[in-house]
C-alpha positions as CSV (number, residue, x, y, z in Angstrom):
1,M,0.2,-0.1,0.0
2,K,1.3,3.3,-0.9
3,F,1.1,6.5,1.3
4,V,2.0,10.2,0.7
5,L,3.9,12.5,3.3
6,A,2.7,15.9,3.1
7,T,6.3,17.3,3.1
8,Q,8.8,19.1,1.2
9,N,11.2,17.7,4.0
10,P,13.5,14.5,2.8
11,K,14.4,13.9,6.9
12,K,10.7,13.6,7.7
13,L,10.2,11.3,4.7
14,K,13.2,9.1,5.8
15,E,11.9,8.9,9.3
16,M,8.1,8.0,8.4
17,S,9.6,5.3,5.5
18,A,11.9,3.8,7.8
19,I,8.7,3.3,11.0
20,L,6.3,2.5,8.4
21,G,8.2,0.4,6.3
22,E,7.9,-2.4,8.8
23,L,4.2,-2.5,8.0
24,G,4.9,-2.9,4.8
25,V,3.5,0.3,3.4
26,E,5.9,2.3,1.0
27,V,5.9,5.9,1.8
28,V,6.3,8.5,-0.8
29,S,6.9,12.3,-0.8
30,E,4.6,14.9,-2.2
31,A,7.7,16.0,-5.0
32,D,8.1,12.1,-5.6
33,L,4.4,12.6,-7.2
34,G,5.5,15.7,-9.0
35,V,3.0,17.8,-6.3
36,K,3.4,20.6,-4.3
37,I,0.6,21.9,-2.2
38,E,0.9,25.1,0.1
39,V,-2.0,25.0,2.2
40,E,-2.8,27.3,4.8
41,E,-3.2,26.5,8.4
42,T,-6.0,28.5,9.8
43,G,-6.7,25.8,12.5
44,E,-7.0,26.9,15.8
45,T,-4.9,23.4,16.9
46,F,-2.2,20.8,15.9
47,A,-4.9,18.4,15.1
48,E,-6.8,20.9,13.1
49,N,-3.9,22.0,10.9
50,S,-2.5,18.5,10.0
51,L,-6.1,17.3,9.8
52,L,-6.0,20.2,7.1
53,K,-2.9,18.9,5.4
54,A,-3.2,15.7,5.4
55,K,-7.1,16.3,3.4
56,A,-5.4,18.5,1.0
57,V,-2.7,15.9,0.1
58,M,-4.9,13.3,-0.1
59,E,-7.1,15.1,-2.6
60,A,-4.5,16.4,-4.8
61,T,-3.2,12.5,-5.0
62,K,-6.4,10.6,-4.6
63,L,-3.9,8.5,-1.8
64,P,-3.8,8.1,1.8
65,A,-2.3,11.3,3.1
66,I,-0.2,11.7,5.8
67,A,0.8,14.9,7.5
68,D,1.7,16.2,11.0
69,D,2.0,19.3,13.2
70,S,4.0,20.4,15.9
71,G,4.8,23.6,18.2
72,L,6.1,24.2,21.7
73,C,3.6,25.3,23.9
74,V,5.0,27.5,27.0
75,D,2.6,28.3,30.4
76,A,3.6,31.4,31.0
77,L,2.2,32.4,27.2
78,N,-0.9,31.4,27.8
79,G,0.0,28.0,25.4
80,G,2.0,30.3,23.0
81,P,3.7,30.4,20.4
82,G,1.5,27.1,19.8
83,V,0.2,26.9,16.5
84,Y,2.1,30.1,15.7
85,S,6.0,28.3,16.5
86,A,6.7,28.5,12.8
87,R,5.4,32.0,12.5
88,F,6.3,33.3,16.0
89,G,7.8,37.0,15.5
90,G,6.6,37.3,12.1
91,E,7.9,36.5,8.4
92,G,11.8,38.1,9.0
93,L,12.7,35.8,11.9
94,D,14.7,33.0,11.8
95,D,14.8,30.0,14.1
96,T,17.5,31.9,16.3
97,G,15.2,34.5,16.0
98,R,12.1,33.4,16.9
99,Y,14.0,31.7,20.4
100,R,15.9,35.2,21.6
101,L,12.7,36.5,20.9
102,L,10.8,34.2,23.0
103,L,13.8,34.6,25.7
104,Q,13.0,38.3,25.9
105,M,9.1,37.7,26.1
106,L,10.1,35.5,29.4
107,H,12.9,37.7,30.6
108,G,12.5,38.0,34.7
109,Q,9.6,34.8,34.6
110,A,9.7,32.4,37.0
111,D,7.6,30.3,35.2
112,R,9.3,28.4,32.3
113,R,7.4,25.1,31.7
114,A,6.6,24.2,28.6
115,H,6.2,21.4,26.2
116,F,6.3,20.5,22.7
117,H,3.3,18.7,21.1
118,T,2.6,16.8,17.7
119,T,-0.4,15.6,16.2
120,I,0.5,13.5,13.5
121,T,-2.9,12.6,10.6
122,C,-3.8,10.3,8.2
123,A,-6.4,11.0,6.0
124,F,-8.1,8.4,3.8
125,P,-9.8,8.7,0.3
126,N,-12.7,6.6,2.0
127,G,-13.1,9.4,4.4
128,D,-11.7,7.3,7.5
129,V,-8.9,9.4,9.6
130,L,-6.2,8.2,11.6
131,Q,-4.7,10.8,14.4
132,D,-2.5,10.4,17.3
133,D,-0.4,13.0,19.5
134,G,2.8,13.0,21.6
135,E,4.3,15.4,24.0
136,V,7.1,15.9,26.1
137,E,7.0,18.3,29.2
138,G,10.2,21.0,29.9
139,T,10.7,24.4,30.8
140,I,12.7,27.1,29.0
141,A,16.3,27.7,29.7
142,F,17.9,31.2,30.5
143,A,19.8,30.7,27.3
144,P,20.7,28.9,24.4
145,M,23.1,25.4,24.8
146,G,23.5,22.9,21.8
147,E,24.1,22.4,18.7
148,N,21.9,19.9,17.4
149,G,18.2,20.1,16.3
150,F,16.5,23.2,14.7
151,G,13.8,25.4,15.8
152,Y,13.3,26.0,19.6
153,D,15.5,22.9,20.7
154,P,18.9,25.2,21.7
155,V,16.3,26.4,24.8
156,F,13.9,23.3,25.5
157,F,15.4,21.6,28.3
158,V,14.6,17.8,29.9
159,P,14.9,17.9,33.6
160,D,15.5,14.6,33.1
161,K,18.1,14.6,30.7
162,R,19.8,17.6,32.5
163,K,19.9,18.6,28.5
164,T,18.3,20.9,26.0
165,F,17.2,19.1,22.9
166,A,19.8,20.7,21.0
167,Q,22.3,18.9,23.4
168,L,20.9,15.2,23.1
169,S,22.0,12.9,20.3
170,A,19.7,12.2,17.6
171,E,18.7,8.6,19.0
172,E,18.6,10.2,22.8
173,K,16.3,12.8,21.3
174,A,14.3,10.2,19.3
175,E,13.3,8.2,22.1
176,I,12.0,11.0,24.3
177,S,10.7,13.5,21.7
178,H,7.0,14.6,20.9
179,R,7.8,13.5,17.4
180,G,9.1,10.0,18.4
181,K,5.9,9.4,20.7
182,A,3.2,10.3,18.0
183,L,5.2,8.3,15.2
184,R,5.4,5.5,17.6
185,A,1.5,5.6,18.5
186,F,0.3,6.3,15.0
187,K,2.4,3.1,13.9
188,E,0.1,1.4,16.3
189,T,-3.0,2.9,15.0
190,L,-2.0,2.1,11.4
191,K,-1.1,-1.5,11.9
192,N,-4.3,-2.1,13.7
193,Y,-6.3,-0.1,11.0
194,L,-4.6,-2.3,8.0
195,A,-5.3,-5.4,9.9
196,E,-8.8,-4.5,9.8
197,H,-9.2,-3.4,6.3
198,Q,-7.2,-6.2,4.8
């Protein structure tokens, strides 16, 4: 069975292929099918945004489509930046600019609790939808630390590991990350779905 991943990111494709390959599922990217869908993420939740992306790509390709939406939720910012994590601070900012803005906003703030959230959605041409979530709890560091990862990783501190996401190896991060948890849950959900629909 062939699934299309709603992403232009080759790392995400490799990751999803490795996980779903064990179920005998072939995962291709939009690019492999000559499709490039720009979906306006108008949802107010990660679940809504990942569903918008999955449905748009499924409708364009007529194949089951998988999409995810992730973000950083900071308690002191009422759960922000949340679904706006990638657009936090406006168009002109890169990853470094975004986490610097975040640190600035939390200056003098004692409550630095935060979590990363991911929702993975699979939309099928028959109208069925599968959805799984993953979360990891942490705090916002007072200064960036580490060279690995991307986005807010240098300022997301995991107390259990005594390291930021950017200080963890790829393997350590995959084991505890929100994406890792959501992917493992999604694999089980899809496995059960495929068993029922053989």
